N, C-alpha and C positions, 0 to 999 in steps of 0.2 A: 335305171331310175328307181326301181323297186328295192334294190339292194340297200339303199340308205335307210329306207323305212323299216326293213327287217332288222337292220343293225341297231337303230335307235329303240326299237321295241325291247331288245335285250337290255339296252341301257336304262330304259324306264323301269323294267322289272328289277334290275340290280339295285338301282337307286332307291326303289321302294323298299326293298329288303333292308338296305342300310338305314333308311329312315325308321323302319320297324325296330331295328336294334337300338337306334338312338332313343326312340320313344320308350322302349323298355328300360333303358339305362336311366332316363330321367324319371320315369315312374317309380323306380326303385332307389332314388337318391337318398332316402331315409330308411331303407331296409337294412336291418342288422346283418352284418356279415355278407352282404351282397357283393358279387364280383361282376363288374361291367363287361360288356362285350364290345368287339371291334370287327368291322367288316372290311375285307380287302377284295379288290377286283383283279381280274386277269382277262386279257383278250381271248376271244374264242378261237378264231381261225382266220388266217389271211389267205385270200385267193391270189395265186400268182398269175398275173397277166402276161408277163414276159420274164424269162429267166435271165440270169446274169451271164456275161461273157468275159473271157479272159483277154488281156491285152495281147496284140499281135506285134511282135518285135520286128518281123520282116516288113510289114506294111506300115508300121508306125501308128497303127490304130490302137486307141486305148480301150480298156475294158469298160463294161457297163454293169450297173447294179441291177438287181432284180426289181421288177415292178410288181407290187403287191397291194391289194385292197383288203382292208380288214372287214370282218363280218360281224363285229359287235363285241360285247363283253359278257362275262358271267362271274358269279361269286367265286373267289379263290378260297376264302376261308372266313369263318366267323369265330374269332378267337376269344377266349376268356382271359381277362386281365386278372392275374392272381396276386397283384401287389397288395400290400397290407393297407387297409382303410384306416381312417383316423379313429382314435380311441376316445370314447366318451365315459366320463366318470359317473357312476351311479351310486356307489357305496352300498349296494345290495350284496349280501354275503355270497350268494350263489351266482352272481353275474361274473363271467370270466372272459378274458380275451387272451390271445396267444401272441407273445412277443417274438415273432419270427415265423419259421415254417411249421407246418403241421395242421392237423384237423382233429376236432373232437369226433369221437366215435359214438354213434347212437344206434339203437335197435328198437324196432316196434314190438317184436315178439320173438320167442325162441325159434320160430320157424322162418322168420324173415332174415334176409341178409343184413350185414352192417351197412349203415349209411354214414356219410361224413359231412361235417359242417364247420364253418368258422363262426357261426352265431352261437354265442355262449350265454344266452338268456335262459338260465336254468332255474329250477325251483325244486322243492321237496314236497312230495304229496303226503297224504295222511298216513300212508304205510311206510314212509321213510325212503321211497325211491327217488333218486335224483333224475329228473326228467326235463325235457325241453318243452316248448310251448305246445306241442302236439301230443304230449304224453309219452314220447319215445324215451326209453331209458338211456342214460349216459353210461358208458362202459368204462371199466377199470379193473382194479384188483382189490381183494379183501385180505388175502393171506400175507402176513409179514412176520419179521423177526426183529428184535431189538439189537442194535449194533453192540459191539464189545464195550464201547465207552458208555453205553446206556443213554446216549443223548439223541440218537437218530434212529429212524426206522428204515428197514430194508425190505422192500417188496419183491416178490419173485415175479419179475416181469416176463419170464419165459412162459409162464402159464397163459392160457387163453383168456381173453377179456371176458368179463361177465358184467351184467347190469349191477350198478352200484346201489346199495341200500345202506343208509347210515344208521338205521335202527337195529338191524339184525343181519347175520350171515352165518353160513355153515361153519366157519372157523371160530368166530368170536361170540356166536349166539346172541344174547340180548345185550346190545351196546348202549341201551338207554341207562343202564346201571353200570357202575364200576365196582368191582369187588373190594372188600376191605383188605387191608394188609397189616399184619401184626408188626409191632415195633420190635426191632432186633438190636438197635444201637442208637445211642445219643452221644453227641460230642459237646464238650464244654470248653469255655475259654474265659479268661478273666483273672482276677487277683484275689488271693486270700491274705488279709492284712498281717504283716509281720509285727505290728504293734499289739496284736491280740495277746492277752494274758493266758498262759496255759491253764487248762482245766483238768484236774485229776479224773481218771476214769470213773471213779465211784460217784463223782458229783455231776457227771454229764446227764443232761436232760434236754428235751426240745426247748424248754423255756430259756436255757442259758447257752444255747448254741451261738457261736460267734457269727455264723452266717447261715441262712436258709435260702435255698433256691428251689422253686417249684418246677416240676416237669410233668408233661402229659404223655401218657403212653396208651397204645391201643392193643386190645386183645386180638386173637386170630379172627374173631367175628366182628371186629371193628368197634367194640365197646370201649368207651373212653374212661381212663382212670388217671387220677391225679396223685402224684407222689412228691413228697418233699425230701430234698437232700439236705441234711444237716451237717455242719462242719464245726469241729472243735480243735483248737490248737493244743498240741501235746508238748512233750519235752523236746529239747534240742540235744543232740548227741555229738560229742567230739570223737573223731576217728582219724586214723593215720593211713595215708596212701603213699606209694612210692612213685615219684615222678622224676625222671632223669637221673635215676640212681640215688635220689635223696628222699628222705621221709618228709612228708608235708602234712601238717595238721589241717583238717577240714571240719566243717560243722554241717550236720544234717538235721533239719527240723521236721518233726513228725506232725501230721494232721490226721485226725480221725474223722471219718465220714460215716453216715448212716442214712439209709433210705427208710422213710416211715410213711405210712398211709396218711393221705390227707384226711382231715376230720370228717369231711362229707362222706367218704367211703371207707372209713376205718374198719367197720364191721364186715365189709364185703371183700376186703383185700388182705391177703396174707403174703408177706415178703420175708421168707425165712432166711436168716443169716445174712441180711442185706446190710453189711457194714464192713469196714476195712480201714486201712491206713495208706496214706500217700506221703511222700517225702520231698523236701526241697533242699537244694544245695545252698551254700553260704553266699551265692550270688543271686538268689531268688529263683533259680531255675528248677523245673520239675526233674526229679531223678527217676529214671525209668527202671532202676533196680535198687535194692537196698544195700548201700555200701557198708552199713554197720553190721549186717548179718544177724540182726535181732528179730526180723520178721521172716518167718519160714516161707510163706507163700505170698510174697510181696508182688503187686502188679499195679501199674498205672492205668490199666484198662480192665477193671473188675467186671464181673457179671453178676447180675441179680436175677432171681427167679420170682415171678409174680403169679400168684394163684388167686383167681377171682371166685373160686368156689364152684361146686357142681351146679348150683342153681343158675349160674350165669350162662351155662351152656357152652362154655369155652374151656379148653385145656390150659394148664399152666404154660407160661412162655417166658423166655429168657431175654434180658436186655443187657447189652454191653455198654458200660459207662466209660467214655474216653476222657480221662483227665489230663492227657499229655500236654495240652496247651495252657494249663494253669501256671501261674507264677505266684511268688510270695515277695511282695515289696512293702515298704513302710508307707502304705497309703490305704485308703478304705477298701473293703472287700467288694468285689463286683463280679462274682462268678455267674455266668449265664449259659443257658443251653443255646448253642449256635446252629446246631443241625440235629435232625432226628428223622428216622424213617417211620413208616407206618401211617395209616390213615383209616378213617371209617369208610363205610360204603357211601357212594354218592350217586346222584341222578344227574343226567345230562341237562345242562342249562342253556348251552349254545354250542356253536362249532365254528371253526375257521378253515379256510382253504389257503394253503401256502403256494408259493411260486413253483414248488416241485410237484404240485398236484395232490399232496397229501391232505386229506380232510381230517382235522383233529377235533375231537370232542372235548368240551370243557364241562367239568362236573361241579356239583355243589360243594364237594369237599376240597376244592382247589386243585384237584388232579386233572391230568389230561391223558388221553389215549387216542391212537389213530383209529379212524373209522373206515377209511378206504383211500385209494389213490386213483386219480383220474388218469386214463391212458390217452395217448395221442397217436394219430396215424401219419405216416409219411409216404409220399409217392415219388417215383423217379421223374415223372412228368406231370405235375399238378394241373397244368393247363389242359391236359388230355382228359381230365375228369368230365363226366357228363352231368349237367344240371338235371335233377329229377323233381324240382319244385320244392317249395317250403324251405328254402335256404339249404337244401341238401344236395350232395354230390354222390355219384356212384362211379366205380372204376370202369374203364373201357380197355380195349385191346392196346391202346397207345399210352395209357396213364401209368401202367405198371400195376402189379397186383398188391393187394393188402395182405401182408404176410403175418404181422403180429403187432401188438400195441407197444408203444414206447413211453418211457417215463419222461415227463416234461423236463426240458433242459438237457437232454442226452441224445446222442446219436442223430444230431442234425435238426431236431425239433426244438421249438422255443419254449421259454418258461411261460407260466401262466401269470396273468396280471389280475388278481382278484378285485372285485368291486368296480370293474370297467367292462365296457362292451365295444367290440370292433364294429364301426359303422360301415356304410357302403363306401367303396373306393371310387365311386363315380365322381369325376371332375366336372362340375356344372359348366364352368367357363369353356372347357374343351368340347363338351357336348353341344353347346349352343353354336360354337364355331363350326363343328362338324355338321350340325343341322343346317346352317346357312349354306355351307359348301354343297351339301347333298341336295338341298332345295334348288340351288342354282344349276346343279348338274342335271336334275330331273327337268327343270324348266328348259334348259338348253336342248335336251333330247327331244322334248315336245315341240320345240321350234323347228327342228329338223323335219319332223313329220309335216308341219304346216308348210314349210318351204318346198318339200318334195311334192306335197299335194298340189301346190300352186304350179310347179313345173309340169306335173302331169296334166293339169288343167290347160296350160298353155299348149301342150302337145295335142290335146284333143281339139283345141280351137284351131289348129292348123288346117283341119278339114274344111273349115268354113270358107 
């Protein structure tokens, strides 16, 4: 009689634990990055009242099954559901969610171990540290190199993770400023009008140039200088070439160019020997070499030297002018600079975070440079991680060890989704269903106690 009461006591305790987990799930239904729990039961032990027997072929008697009475239940497991939660858009630069597997890596201090989280509600403190809501530093890498094509950045992810600071680090020093870069080359495209009347060398001046196009260049310390490129049409020359064993008459037209200081900085800028000639064929194409043999050092990519003087604090620098994309057709002149390197120093105005985890600074001079890259962690068994509070997880003996950080989008971890947050993965409808079922289970167990008590009462009353 008492056995049933002891069995249902274990049932009451187990259902209470399940209700505790359900309550915690519902309480955290709006917690960023929260992973819900699930309780499963198992029976404790079954007392064998009578063992089983085998069939007897000689007597024709059949076998019997064992007789067992269960003694209750206990908690089999409290599992963490690691499925991804819904994503909420916030449009905050430092809010991040992970599209797939992986965890952000955070650290409270140099002496503390790494912790792991799916909550990406980060911010930047006044010192430039990327931190979570509790001030724990988000970890990643600072050291990088530019790829061969110059368009991407490659971080050395073999290095140990370190706290991310977008303002300064040991490799890049002060990242609030970007250094100036001197101009080394400028590329031009467009047309020089074939309708222009040749101007003799002795009559050439800036005032009678057929076309003038301005360019801006930067010294090694980032000081800006304006230079005007003047073009005058010169004579056309007829020459003979051999094609297919026959002599063919062709025409080359010479244009003279000269780089002169803009009026605003004419006294501060010296451009020695900044002039030369370029040639076009009789189909309007740029000639990369002089077929007439009249110009000793002909080049379609000349170099000019610019000296801004000792007082400027900068040494002279050379700029290559690429004219190879110019044409000469019977239409108006339209030569423009289409590309140029070099820029002045700039200060950081904002930053962005890419899906690959790279934080890129945007500067007042229009340039960009990487500031850091966020690292992610991966585990063999994420469900084996232990919750340590504050949306954080820590490794256990069954989760697998944290070995090294991984770049987002590689080696099994997901890309980042900037401007979004991963919400709780708690399913409200399922939780309420589980709550009803758990409540009824608890209620049914309590009724067994009531029924057993009444049976004991009846047994006591037999004495009367």
